[in-house]
C-alpha positions as CSV (number, residue, x, y, z in Angstrom):
1,M,75.8,81.5,130.4
2,Q,75.7,77.8,131.4
3,K,78.0,77.0,134.2
4,L,80.7,74.4,133.6
5,T,82.1,72.3,136.4
6,I,85.8,71.5,135.8
7,K,87.4,68.8,137.9
8,L,91.0,69.9,138.6
9,A,93.1,66.8,138.3
10,A,90.0,64.9,139.6
11,L,91.8,64.1,142.9
12,L,94.3,66.3,144.8
13,I,96.2,64.0,147.2
14,I,96.6,66.0,150.3
15,S,99.2,64.6,152.7
16,S,99.1,66.0,156.2
17,L,101.7,65.1,158.9
18,L,100.2,65.9,162.3
19,Y,102.4,65.6,165.3
20,A,100.9,65.4,168.8
21,C,102.9,66.0,171.9
22,G,102.7,62.3,172.9
23,G,103.7,60.8,169.6
24,D,103.6,61.0,165.8
25,E,100.6,60.3,163.7
26,E,100.6,60.3,159.9
27,I,97.3,61.1,158.3
28,I,96.9,60.8,154.5
29,T,93.6,61.9,153.0
30,E,92.2,62.1,149.5
31,E,89.6,64.6,148.4
32,A,88.0,65.6,145.1
33,I,88.6,69.2,144.1
34,T,86.1,70.8,141.8
35,E,85.8,74.4,140.7
36,E,82.8,76.0,139.0
37,V,83.6,78.5,136.3
38,E,81.5,80.6,134.1
39,P,83.5,81.0,130.9
40,T,82.8,83.8,128.5
41,D,84.4,81.9,125.7
42,M,86.0,78.5,125.1
43,E,89.5,80.0,125.5
44,L,89.0,79.8,129.3
45,L,88.9,76.1,129.1
46,D,92.6,76.1,128.0
47,Q,93.5,78.0,131.2
48,V,92.6,75.2,133.5
49,E,95.5,74.3,135.9
50,Y,95.8,70.6,136.6
51,I,96.8,70.2,140.2
52,L,99.4,67.5,140.7
53,P,100.7,66.1,144.0
54,S,104.4,66.1,144.9
55,P,106.6,63.0,144.5
56,L,106.8,62.9,148.3
57,Q,103.0,62.7,148.6
58,I,102.8,59.8,146.2
59,A,105.7,58.1,148.0
60,E,103.9,58.5,151.3
61,L,100.8,56.9,149.9
62,F,102.8,54.0,148.5
63,K,104.8,53.6,151.7
64,T,101.6,53.2,153.8
65,A,100.3,50.7,151.3
66,G,103.4,48.5,151.8
67,L,106.1,49.9,149.5
68,T,109.1,48.1,151.0
69,Y,112.7,49.0,150.4
70,I,114.7,47.0,147.8
71,G,118.2,48.4,147.7
72,D,119.1,47.9,144.0
73,L,115.8,49.2,142.6
74,A,116.5,53.0,142.6
75,N,118.5,54.6,139.8
76,K,122.3,54.6,140.1
77,P,123.6,58.1,140.9
78,E,126.4,57.6,138.4
79,N,123.9,57.4,135.6
80,A,123.4,61.2,135.9
81,D,126.9,61.7,134.3
82,K,125.5,60.5,131.0
83,L,122.7,63.1,130.8
84,N,123.5,65.7,128.3
85,S,120.3,67.2,127.0
86,K,118.2,69.6,129.1
87,Y,115.2,67.4,128.5
88,D,116.9,64.3,129.9
89,Q,118.2,66.3,132.8
90,K,114.7,67.5,133.7
91,L,113.2,64.0,133.5
92,N,116.0,62.5,135.6
93,F,115.9,65.3,138.2
94,G,112.4,64.0,138.8
95,V,113.6,60.4,138.9
96,Y,116.3,61.1,141.5
97,S,113.8,63.2,143.5
98,A,111.6,60.1,143.7
99,D,114.6,57.9,144.6
100,M,115.6,60.3,147.4
101,A,112.0,60.3,148.7
102,Y,112.0,56.4,148.5
103,C,115.2,56.3,150.6
104,L,114.0,58.9,153.1
105,M,110.8,56.9,153.6
106,N,112.9,53.8,154.4
107,D,115.5,55.3,156.8
108,Q,118.3,55.2,154.1
109,T,119.7,58.6,155.1
110,Q,123.2,58.2,153.6
111,Q,121.8,57.1,150.3
112,S,119.4,60.1,150.5
113,I,122.4,62.4,150.8
114,N,124.0,60.7,147.8
115,Y,120.9,61.4,145.8
116,L,120.9,65.0,147.0
117,S,124.5,65.3,145.7
118,T,123.2,64.0,142.4
119,L,120.3,66.4,142.3
120,R,122.8,69.3,143.0
121,K,124.9,68.3,140.0
122,L,121.9,68.1,137.8
123,S,120.6,71.5,139.1
124,E,123.9,73.0,138.1
125,K,123.5,71.7,134.5
126,M,120.0,73.1,134.5
127,W,121.0,76.5,136.0
128,M,118.9,75.9,139.1
129,T,121.7,76.0,141.7
130,D,120.1,78.7,143.9
131,V,117.5,76.5,145.5
132,L,119.7,73.7,146.6
133,N,122.6,75.9,147.6
134,T,120.6,78.2,149.9
135,M,118.7,75.5,151.8
136,G,121.7,73.8,153.5
137,L,120.1,70.5,152.7
138,T,123.2,68.3,153.3
139,S,123.8,69.5,156.8
140,R,120.0,69.3,157.6
141,L,119.9,65.7,156.4
142,E,123.0,64.8,158.4
143,D,121.7,66.5,161.5
144,N,118.5,64.5,161.3
145,V,119.8,61.0,160.7
146,G,117.2,58.5,162.1
147,N,114.5,61.2,162.4
148,E,112.1,60.2,159.7
149,D,109.6,63.0,160.6
150,S,112.2,65.7,160.2
151,L,113.6,64.2,157.0
152,T,110.1,64.1,155.5
153,F,109.7,67.8,156.2
154,I,113.1,68.6,154.7
155,M,112.0,66.8,151.5
156,A,108.7,68.7,151.6
157,D,110.6,72.0,152.0
158,L,112.7,71.2,149.0
159,Q,109.6,70.5,146.9
160,M,108.0,73.8,147.9
161,Q,111.2,75.8,147.2
162,M,111.5,74.1,143.8
163,D,107.9,74.9,142.9
164,D,108.4,78.6,143.9
165,Y,111.7,78.8,142.0
166,L,110.2,77.4,138.8
167,E,107.1,79.6,139.0
168,E,109.1,82.8,139.7
169,N,111.5,82.1,136.8
170,G,108.7,81.2,134.3
171,M,109.7,77.5,134.1
172,G,106.3,76.0,134.7
173,S,106.7,73.4,131.9
174,T,109.9,72.3,133.5
175,G,108.0,71.4,136.7
176,Y,105.7,69.2,134.7
177,I,108.6,67.3,133.1
178,I,110.3,66.9,136.5
179,F,107.1,65.6,137.9
180,A,106.8,63.2,135.0
181,G,110.2,61.7,135.8
182,A,109.3,61.4,139.5
183,W,105.9,59.8,138.6
184,I,107.5,57.3,136.3
185,E,110.2,56.3,138.9
186,T,107.7,56.0,141.7
187,M,105.4,53.8,139.5
188,Y,108.4,51.7,138.6
189,L,109.3,51.2,142.3
190,G,105.7,50.3,143.0
191,V,105.3,47.7,140.3
192,K,108.6,46.1,141.0
193,V,107.9,45.8,144.8
194,N,104.5,44.3,143.9
195,E,106.2,41.9,141.5
196,N,108.5,40.8,144.3
197,E,105.5,40.2,146.6
198,K,101.9,40.8,145.5
199,N,100.3,43.4,147.7
200,E,96.6,44.3,147.2
201,K,96.9,47.6,149.0
202,L,99.7,48.6,146.8
203,I,97.8,47.6,143.7
204,S,95.0,49.9,144.9
205,R,97.4,52.8,145.2
206,L,98.8,52.0,141.7
207,S,95.2,51.9,140.4
208,E,94.5,55.3,141.8
209,Q,97.3,56.8,139.8
210,A,94.9,56.7,136.8
211,V,93.6,60.2,137.7
212,I,97.1,61.6,138.4
213,L,98.4,60.3,135.0
214,D,95.4,61.9,133.2
215,G,96.1,65.3,134.8
216,L,99.8,64.9,134.1
217,I,99.2,64.2,130.4
218,K,96.9,67.2,130.1
219,S,99.3,69.5,131.9
220,I,102.2,68.6,129.6
221,Q,99.9,69.0,126.5
222,Q,98.7,72.4,127.7
223,S,102.2,73.7,128.2
224,D,103.8,72.1,125.1
225,E,103.5,75.1,122.8
226,D,106.5,74.1,120.7
227,G,105.9,70.4,120.4
228,D,109.0,69.5,122.4
229,Y,107.3,66.8,124.5
230,T,105.3,64.9,121.8
231,E,107.3,61.7,122.4
232,L,106.8,61.9,126.2
233,I,103.1,62.5,125.8
234,A,102.8,59.5,123.5
235,D,104.8,57.3,126.0
236,L,102.6,58.4,128.9
237,E,99.4,57.7,126.8
238,G,100.8,54.3,126.2
239,I,100.9,53.8,130.0
240,N,97.4,55.2,130.3
241,K,95.9,52.5,128.2
242,H,96.4,50.1,131.1
243,F,93.9,52.1,133.1
244,A,91.1,51.3,130.6
245,G,87.9,51.0,132.4
246,Y,88.6,53.9,134.8
247,S,86.0,56.6,135.0
248,D,86.0,59.6,137.3
249,E,82.2,59.5,137.1
250,S,82.0,56.0,138.7
251,E,81.3,55.7,142.4
252,E,83.0,52.3,142.5
253,A,86.7,52.2,143.3
254,F,88.8,51.3,140.2
255,T,91.2,48.4,140.7
256,L,93.6,47.1,138.1
257,S,93.0,43.5,137.0
258,D,95.9,41.0,137.1
259,E,96.3,41.3,133.4
260,Q,96.3,45.1,133.6
261,I,98.9,45.2,136.4
262,N,101.1,42.8,134.5
263,G,100.9,44.9,131.4
264,L,101.5,48.1,133.4
265,S,104.6,46.6,135.0
266,L,106.1,45.8,131.6
267,D,105.4,49.2,130.0
268,V,106.4,51.2,133.1
269,T,109.7,49.3,133.3
270,A,110.3,49.8,129.6
271,L,109.6,53.6,129.9
272,R,111.7,54.0,133.0
273,T,114.6,52.2,131.2
274,K,114.3,54.6,128.3
275,V,114.2,57.6,130.6
276,I,117.3,56.7,132.6
277,G,119.2,55.7,129.5
278,E,120.0,52.1,130.3
């Protein structure tokens, strides 16, 4: 049987925070992940798991590329009160997770705590209170005000706990929808900061999201057995058209043109407005 090489999400962004005794050093690497499988029938192809980075990892990449803090960009916590459907709650749990990461990356600890409170309210609506209530996150954040390294690890711990909780409770598709909300919000923050002051490094990071978006769309499609996410898939595919010209087979780095980045900014902003309900 012919071997098939399947690229899992094409790129897995691996973010490693290494701390030496004499100081702090942040190292962010990217590596292609491939896996060879020898399927006995085509059904195995439907079992591919697309590996997605966490919102924190994407935020770290954007931060090192120059994602500066603009106070009124993040979603307003009070908007969470308007979310009634489970679908909107899942998407916006991701949005607020990205906003919390954005604030943590920029030493906005009190605002991060405010977003944590918002996430707790949403988790109660989504019946996911166990994770946030057992971690003591509020006190951990308050105890580490000004310590960005510790705050980053707290956020990473939350991400791992959430992933484990969703997996143990058979809520894998929920994880993809939460990630979609976080990805949309992080892209929104990225394009808006770039609009405020053009940044070539940030544009490069935005361009690299082509591969993450492709994996995200396929993940949602694969888990959407009841057709609940048809509209979201269509919206994400609308964003994906701005990455025309990207090929994972090319050895040259893909960079969005000025026209593509402008179009991306408009459509990401429109989608984000739709998601948060403004």
